[in-house]
Structures are given as C-alpha cells and as structure tokens.
Backbone as XML, in Angstrom:
<?xml version="1.0"?>
<chain id="A" units="angstrom">
  <residue number="1" name="MET">
    <atom name="N" x="-15.796" y="56.734" z="6.976"/>
    <atom name="CA" x="-15.763" y="57.921" z="7.795"/>
    <atom name="C" x="-16.555" y="57.647" z="9.076"/>
  </residue>
  <residue number="2" name="VAL">
    <atom name="N" x="-16.049" y="58.113" z="10.168"/>
    <atom name="CA" x="-16.722" y="57.975" z="11.455"/>
    <atom name="C" x="-17.063" y="59.363" z="11.973"/>
  </residue>
  <residue number="3" name="VAL">
    <atom name="N" x="-18.290" y="59.519" z="12.416"/>
    <atom name="CA" x="-18.744" y="60.775" z="12.994"/>
    <atom name="C" x="-19.080" y="60.508" z="14.452"/>
  </residue>
  <residue number="4" name="ARG">
    <atom name="N" x="-18.597" y="61.356" z="15.321"/>
    <atom name="CA" x="-18.908" y="61.206" z="16.747"/>
    <atom name="C" x="-20.172" y="61.989" z="17.074"/>
  </residue>
  <residue number="5" name="LYS">
    <atom name="N" x="-21.028" y="61.346" z="17.854"/>
    <atom name="CA" x="-22.263" y="61.992" z="18.290"/>
    <atom name="C" x="-22.453" y="61.633" z="19.758"/>
  </residue>
  <residue number="6" name="PHE">
    <atom name="N" x="-22.669" y="62.623" z="20.568"/>
    <atom name="CA" x="-22.864" y="62.390" z="21.987"/>
    <atom name="C" x="-24.351" y="62.475" z="22.305"/>
  </residue>
  <residue number="7" name="VAL">
    <atom name="N" x="-24.845" y="61.490" z="23.033"/>
    <atom name="CA" x="-26.258" y="61.453" z="23.400"/>
    <atom name="C" x="-26.391" y="61.305" z="24.910"/>
  </residue>
  <residue number="8" name="SER">
    <atom name="N" x="-27.521" y="61.710" z="25.413"/>
    <atom name="CA" x="-27.824" y="61.545" z="26.836"/>
    <atom name="C" x="-28.821" y="60.409" z="26.992"/>
  </residue>
  <residue number="9" name="LEU">
    <atom name="N" x="-28.528" y="59.506" z="27.915"/>
    <atom name="CA" x="-29.407" y="58.372" z="28.177"/>
    <atom name="C" x="-29.639" y="58.247" z="29.675"/>
  </residue>
  <residue number="10" name="PRO">
    <atom name="N" x="-30.833" y="57.799" z="30.055"/>
    <atom name="CA" x="-31.071" y="57.526" z="31.470"/>
    <atom name="C" x="-30.153" y="56.391" z="31.938"/>
  </residue>
  <residue number="11" name="PRO">
    <atom name="N" x="-29.814" y="56.371" z="33.217"/>
    <atom name="CA" x="-28.926" y="55.329" z="33.740"/>
    <atom name="C" x="-29.382" y="53.902" z="33.419"/>
  </residue>
  <residue number="12" name="ALA">
    <atom name="N" x="-30.680" y="53.672" z="33.405"/>
    <atom name="CA" x="-31.177" y="52.324" z="33.110"/>
    <atom name="C" x="-30.760" y="51.869" z="31.713"/>
  </residue>
  <residue number="13" name="TYR">
    <atom name="N" x="-30.728" y="52.779" z="30.748"/>
    <atom name="CA" x="-30.329" y="52.419" z="29.394"/>
    <atom name="C" x="-28.830" y="52.203" z="29.297"/>
  </residue>
  <residue number="14" name="VAL">
    <atom name="N" x="-28.074" y="52.957" z="30.052"/>
    <atom name="CA" x="-26.628" y="52.747" z="30.089"/>
    <atom name="C" x="-26.336" y="51.352" z="30.636"/>
  </residue>
  <residue number="15" name="GLN">
    <atom name="N" x="-27.064" y="50.950" z="31.663"/>
    <atom name="CA" x="-26.902" y="49.614" z="32.235"/>
    <atom name="C" x="-27.317" y="48.537" z="31.239"/>
  </residue>
  <residue number="16" name="LYS">
    <atom name="N" x="-28.393" y="48.771" z="30.496"/>
    <atom name="CA" x="-28.837" y="47.805" z="29.487"/>
    <atom name="C" x="-27.777" y="47.630" z="28.411"/>
  </residue>
  <residue number="17" name="ILE">
    <atom name="N" x="-27.197" y="48.722" z="27.967"/>
    <atom name="CA" x="-26.146" y="48.648" z="26.949"/>
    <atom name="C" x="-24.964" y="47.850" z="27.477"/>
  </residue>
  <residue number="18" name="GLN">
    <atom name="N" x="-24.584" y="48.074" z="28.723"/>
    <atom name="CA" x="-23.471" y="47.345" z="29.325"/>
    <atom name="C" x="-23.761" y="45.841" z="29.364"/>
  </residue>
  <residue number="19" name="LYS">
    <atom name="N" x="-24.971" y="45.471" z="29.759"/>
    <atom name="CA" x="-25.337" y="44.055" z="29.824"/>
    <atom name="C" x="-25.331" y="43.426" z="28.435"/>
  </residue>
  <residue number="20" name="ILE">
    <atom name="N" x="-25.827" y="44.148" z="27.449"/>
    <atom name="CA" x="-25.830" y="43.637" z="26.076"/>
    <atom name="C" x="-24.400" y="43.487" z="25.571"/>
  </residue>
  <residue number="21" name="ARG">
    <atom name="N" x="-23.530" y="44.455" z="25.876"/>
    <atom name="CA" x="-22.106" y="44.357" z="25.503"/>
    <atom name="C" x="-21.510" y="43.067" z="26.031"/>
  </residue>
  <residue number="22" name="GLU">
    <atom name="N" x="-21.777" y="42.769" z="27.291"/>
    <atom name="CA" x="-21.246" y="41.555" z="27.906"/>
    <atom name="C" x="-21.790" y="40.308" z="27.221"/>
  </residue>
  <residue number="23" name="GLU">
    <atom name="N" x="-23.094" y="40.291" z="26.945"/>
    <atom name="CA" x="-23.715" y="39.133" z="26.292"/>
    <atom name="C" x="-23.162" y="38.904" z="24.889"/>
  </residue>
  <residue number="24" name="LEU">
    <atom name="N" x="-22.968" y="39.986" z="24.143"/>
    <atom name="CA" x="-22.476" y="39.873" z="22.769"/>
    <atom name="C" x="-20.966" y="39.702" z="22.705"/>
  </residue>
  <residue number="25" name="GLY">
    <atom name="N" x="-20.287" y="40.061" z="23.781"/>
    <atom name="CA" x="-18.830" y="39.973" z="23.789"/>
    <atom name="C" x="-18.168" y="41.037" z="22.934"/>
  </residue>
  <residue number="26" name="VAL">
    <atom name="N" x="-18.784" y="42.203" z="22.867"/>
    <atom name="CA" x="-18.197" y="43.309" z="22.110"/>
    <atom name="C" x="-17.603" y="44.321" z="23.079"/>
  </residue>
  <residue number="27" name="SER">
    <atom name="N" x="-16.716" y="45.167" z="22.561"/>
    <atom name="CA" x="-15.978" y="46.062" z="23.450"/>
    <atom name="C" x="-16.460" y="47.512" z="23.440"/>
  </residue>
  <residue number="28" name="SER">
    <atom name="N" x="-17.463" y="47.822" z="22.637"/>
    <atom name="CA" x="-17.873" y="49.229" z="22.579"/>
    <atom name="C" x="-19.390" y="49.381" z="22.595"/>
  </residue>
  <residue number="29" name="ASP">
    <atom name="N" x="-19.821" y="50.471" z="23.207"/>
    <atom name="CA" x="-21.242" y="50.805" z="23.211"/>
    <atom name="C" x="-21.736" y="51.055" z="21.792"/>
  </residue>
  <residue number="30" name="SER">
    <atom name="N" x="-20.888" y="51.669" z="20.978"/>
    <atom name="CA" x="-21.316" y="51.991" z="19.615"/>
    <atom name="C" x="-21.615" y="50.730" z="18.813"/>
  </residue>
  <residue number="31" name="GLU">
    <atom name="N" x="-20.915" y="49.641" z="19.067"/>
    <atom name="CA" x="-21.201" y="48.378" z="18.369"/>
    <atom name="C" x="-22.572" y="47.851" z="18.772"/>
  </residue>
  <residue number="32" name="VAL">
    <atom name="N" x="-22.905" y="47.959" z="20.036"/>
    <atom name="CA" x="-24.232" y="47.548" z="20.505"/>
    <atom name="C" x="-25.305" y="48.386" z="19.822"/>
  </residue>
  <residue number="33" name="ILE">
    <atom name="N" x="-25.101" y="49.682" z="19.759"/>
    <atom name="CA" x="-26.079" y="50.578" z="19.152"/>
    <atom name="C" x="-26.204" y="50.312" z="17.656"/>
  </residue>
  <residue number="34" name="ARG">
    <atom name="N" x="-25.076" y="50.102" z="16.961"/>
    <atom name="CA" x="-25.130" y="49.781" z="15.522"/>
    <atom name="C" x="-25.928" y="48.508" z="15.279"/>
  </residue>
  <residue number="35" name="ARG">
    <atom name="N" x="-25.647" y="47.477" z="16.065"/>
    <atom name="CA" x="-26.371" y="46.213" z="15.893"/>
    <atom name="C" x="-27.856" y="46.377" z="16.179"/>
  </residue>
  <residue number="36" name="ALA">
    <atom name="N" x="-28.187" y="47.165" z="17.202"/>
    <atom name="CA" x="-29.596" y="47.392" z="17.531"/>
    <atom name="C" x="-30.313" y="48.110" z="16.392"/>
  </residue>
  <residue number="37" name="ILE">
    <atom name="N" x="-29.674" y="49.105" z="15.822"/>
    <atom name="CA" x="-30.274" y="49.845" z="14.709"/>
    <atom name="C" x="-30.461" y="48.930" z="13.504"/>
  </residue>
  <residue number="38" name="ASP">
    <atom name="N" x="-29.442" y="48.146" z="13.166"/>
    <atom name="CA" x="-29.550" y="47.229" z="12.028"/>
    <atom name="C" x="-30.661" y="46.205" z="12.242"/>
  </residue>
  <residue number="39" name="THR">
    <atom name="N" x="-30.771" y="45.681" z="13.463"/>
    <atom name="CA" x="-31.829" y="44.719" z="13.771"/>
    <atom name="C" x="-33.197" y="45.372" z="13.657"/>
  </residue>
  <residue number="40" name="TYR">
    <atom name="N" x="-33.344" y="46.571" z="14.172"/>
    <atom name="CA" x="-34.602" y="47.310" z="14.103"/>
    <atom name="C" x="-35.008" y="47.515" z="12.643"/>
  </residue>
  <residue number="41" name="ILE">
    <atom name="N" x="-34.061" y="47.916" z="11.824"/>
    <atom name="CA" x="-34.331" y="48.129" z="10.399"/>
    <atom name="C" x="-34.796" y="46.837" z="9.745"/>
  </residue>
  <residue number="42" name="ASP">
    <atom name="N" x="-34.106" y="45.728" z="10.048"/>
    <atom name="CA" x="-34.469" y="44.434" z="9.464"/>
    <atom name="C" x="-35.848" y="43.966" z="9.928"/>
  </residue>
  <residue number="43" name="VAL">
    <atom name="N" x="-36.108" y="44.044" z="11.227"/>
    <atom name="CA" x="-37.366" y="43.558" z="11.791"/>
    <atom name="C" x="-38.560" y="44.322" z="11.228"/>
  </residue>
  <residue number="44" name="TYR">
    <atom name="N" x="-38.416" y="45.628" z="11.092"/>
    <atom name="CA" x="-39.533" y="46.448" z="10.631"/>
    <atom name="C" x="-39.502" y="46.728" z="9.131"/>
  </residue>
  <residue number="45" name="GLY">
    <atom name="N" x="-38.520" y="46.163" z="8.438"/>
    <atom name="CA" x="-38.448" y="46.316" z="6.991"/>
    <atom name="C" x="-38.312" y="47.753" z="6.534"/>
  </residue>
  <residue number="46" name="LEU">
    <atom name="N" x="-37.610" y="48.550" z="7.308"/>
    <atom name="CA" x="-37.462" y="49.959" z="6.962"/>
    <atom name="C" x="-36.480" y="50.139" z="5.811"/>
  </residue>
  <residue number="47" name="LYS">
    <atom name="N" x="-36.753" y="51.105" z="4.995"/>
    <atom name="CA" x="-35.857" y="51.456" z="3.896"/>
    <atom name="C" x="-35.036" y="52.656" z="4.342"/>
  </residue>
  <residue number="48" name="VAL">
    <atom name="N" x="-33.793" y="52.398" z="4.700"/>
    <atom name="CA" x="-32.921" y="53.462" z="5.180"/>
    <atom name="C" x="-31.762" y="53.595" z="4.210"/>
  </residue>
  <residue number="49" name="LYS">
    <atom name="N" x="-31.639" y="54.776" z="3.638"/>
    <atom name="CA" x="-30.571" y="55.038" z="2.681"/>
    <atom name="C" x="-29.278" y="55.308" z="3.430"/>
  </residue>
  <residue number="50" name="GLU">
    <atom name="N" x="-28.236" y="54.548" z="3.090"/>
    <atom name="CA" x="-26.926" y="54.789" z="3.685"/>
    <atom name="C" x="-26.194" y="55.799" z="2.831"/>
  </residue>
  <residue number="51" name="GLU">
    <atom name="N" x="-25.666" y="56.828" z="3.480"/>
    <atom name="CA" x="-24.955" y="57.875" z="2.759"/>
    <atom name="C" x="-23.471" y="57.797" z="3.036"/>
  </residue>
  <residue number="52" name="GLY">
    <atom name="N" x="-22.680" y="58.142" z="2.061"/>
    <atom name="CA" x="-21.241" y="58.239" z="2.237"/>
    <atom name="C" x="-20.519" y="56.919" z="2.319"/>
  </residue>
  <residue number="53" name="GLY">
    <atom name="N" x="-21.183" y="55.802" z="2.099"/>
    <atom name="CA" x="-20.517" y="54.518" z="2.227"/>
    <atom name="C" x="-20.484" y="53.835" z="0.946"/>
  </residue>
</chain>
C-alpha cells in the first residue's frame, strides 16, 4: 500500500534532494527520502516497527 503525504521543504532541501537523485540515479524524490530514512535508522540503530507490510 502506498500513502501520499505532502510536505513543505525550504528550497535548499529541494535542491539537495535533486542532487542526491542525480548521484544515485533514481527517478523519484520519494526514493531518495526512503533511502535516507532507512540509512538513518541503520546508522542510529533505531527500532522502527513497520506496519501493514
């Protein structure tokens, strides 16, 4: 299941996401954000329960 969520970001963060997209060779902002969240969880050893999957 996919849920859409709209967020507001300062222009500098939109530009950062675009640059990361280009570096990773991915086509969507959401992929960049998913990877960033997964990396953050791994780096900090957070226990995050995934629901609905």
